[in-house]
N, C-alpha and C positions, 0 to 999 in steps of 0.2 A: 747674884749671878750664878747660873747653873754651870755644872761642869761642861755640859753640851755647848752652851753658848760661849764658853770660854775657849774650848778646845776643838769642838766639832763643827764649827761653821764652815760654809763653803768658802768664805774669804780666807780662811787659814789653811785650806787643804794643800795648796802648792808649797807653802813653807814647811808644813809638817812633813809632807812626803819628801821634800828636798832634804830635810835633815835625816830622814830614814835612808835616803840614797847615799848621803855622806858616810853614815855608819856602815852601810853595805859595802861601799868602796874600801873603807878602812879595813874591813875583815875579809873582803873578797868573797862574800856570800850574797845570794839573792835575798830579797826581802818581800814581805807581805804585811798587810795590816790585819792583825789577828782579831780585832774587835772593832765593830762599828755599831752605833745605836743612836737613836734620836727620839725625841718625844712623839708619841703616836698622835697626840692631840694637835700636833703641828706637822701633819703629814707632808705638806707641800715643801716646807723649808727643810725637813729631814730628807726628803727625796732629792732636793737640789744639792744638799750637802753630800749625799751618797754619790750622785752623778759627778760632782766636783772631785771627790776623792778617787773614784774609779778612773777618771780622766787623768788626774795627776799621777796615779800609779802607772797607768799605761805609758804616759809620756816619760816617766823616770825609770822604767824597767821593773816596776813592781810586779810581783807574781800573782797578786789577787787580794781579795778582801772578804771577810766573813761578817755577816750581820749577827750580832750577839742576841740570841734568843728572840728571833722574829715572831714566833708563834705564842709568846706569852701574852696573856690578857687577863683582865679581871672577869670573874671573881676569883680566879685561881691564884692570882698574885697581885701585889700592889706595885709591881715594877711597871713603870710608864714609858719605857724606851723600846717596847716591842714594835711590831709592824702589822699586827692583826687588829681588826675591829672587834671589840668584845660583843657588840650586839649582833652583827651578822656572822661572826666567826669566820671571816674571810680576810684575805690580805688587803691592806690599804694601798693607796697610791705609792707609798714608800717603796714597795717592792718593784715598782716599774723602773726605779732608778737603775736596776741591774741591766735592763734592756735599753735604756736611754743613753747610756754612756758610750 
């Protein structure tokens, strides 16, 4: 099981963000999700997860979310959690998650 499937799924977004809200309340500080990523070869599920996280953040007072290295792609890197298509060198549907939330 990958880290993404364990911790980044849309099903878990509300619970994870809820825990961040509890920590935020305990310290009296706003919160944001500083890293998000998903498998580029599963663009639809990654986009769905991104939408779920953004909605959960908005609902719980989160300040925002950053996509970790969206422009990384092969052959420049072996990292598979970017959001760019290596053949077209254009954004994938993943990035639409920012406008769909």
